[in-house]
N, C-alpha and C positions, 0 to 999 in steps of 0.2 A: 582482560579480553572479554569480548561479547560475542555471543552466537545468536543468530537470527534464523528462524526456520518458518518459511511461508507455507500455507496450505489453503485449500478452498478453490483453487482454479478449476477450470473445466470447460466443457462445451455447453453453450446456452443459446437459445433462440433469441433473435432480436425482440426487445421488449421485456426480456426476462431479467432475473436478478441473481447475483452471487454475493457471497460474503467471504472475503479473504481474511485470513488470520496470520499474524506474525508473532510467534512465540519467542520471547527473549530470555536468555540465560547468561550467566557469567557475572562480570563486575558491572552491575546495572546501577550506577550512581552517577550523579552530575550529568544527567541527560538534558541536553538543550532542546532537542526536538526529535520526533519520530515522523517518518514520511513514507509515502508510497510513490514509487516512480514506475514508469512503464517504457518499454522499448518495442516498437513494431519493426518488422523486417525492413531493412534499408533506411531506417530513421534513427535519429539520436534519442538517447534516453531523456525522458521529460518528467518533470514533477507533476504528479496527479493531485496529491493532497498532503498536507502537513499539519501536525499538531505540536505546539510548543509545550514546554514544561508547565507553563502558566495556563494552558488550556486553550490558547488561541489557535484558530484553524485558518487555513487558506487553501484554496482550490484552483486548479486550472480552469480557465473559462469554459472549456469544452465539457467539463463534468459538473459544474455548479448546478445545484438543484437536483442532481441525480445520484451523486456519490456522497457518502458521509464517512469521515474518519473518526474513530473513537479509541479510547484506551482504557483497559481494565487493569488498574494498578495491582489489584490482589492477585490476578492471574499472570501478571507480567506479559500481557498480550495487547497488541494493537490490531484493530480491525479496519477493514474498508468495506462498507456496505455499498454495493453497486446495484442501482435500480435502473430500469428503462435502458437496458444495455443496447448499444448500437454496433453494427459491424466494425465501425472505425475504432471501437474500444478494444479490438483484438490486439493483443500484445503479450509479452512476458512482463509480469508485474513483480517489482522488487521492493522489499522492505528496506528502509534505511534508518539508521540511528546515528544521531550526532551527539557526541560526548566530548565536551571541551574542544580540543583541536582534532579529535579523531572522528572518522566516519566509517560505519560498518554497514555491510550489505548482506542480505540473504542470498540464497541461490536462485531465487525467482520461481514463479509459478505461472503456467500458461493459461491465459484466458482467451477463448475463441468464441466469437459471437457470429453465428451463422445459422441459416435455415436449412 
């Protein structure tokens, strides 16, 4: 079993920055990829950023150049650095871990971008 706990969400003004953290615990082996997803009210959950076990990253077009995903293996933590935030980035952000055929989710953290 794997447990994921997100933190770092909050209220920020447009143009501001936040860093989300996803702390992983449990049976953390054979990880294929870590990712951040988000879900805004009335919308489907969407992939924001992903990093594979080999270090490759991919981003949604809407966040390219503004968001950066990274992983600290020593701390078993994955981060999402979000810069130049926009109101349309407002959503609940979820951490995801893919391990072999399994997929695990955190509980989510709210990000609100508003003046």
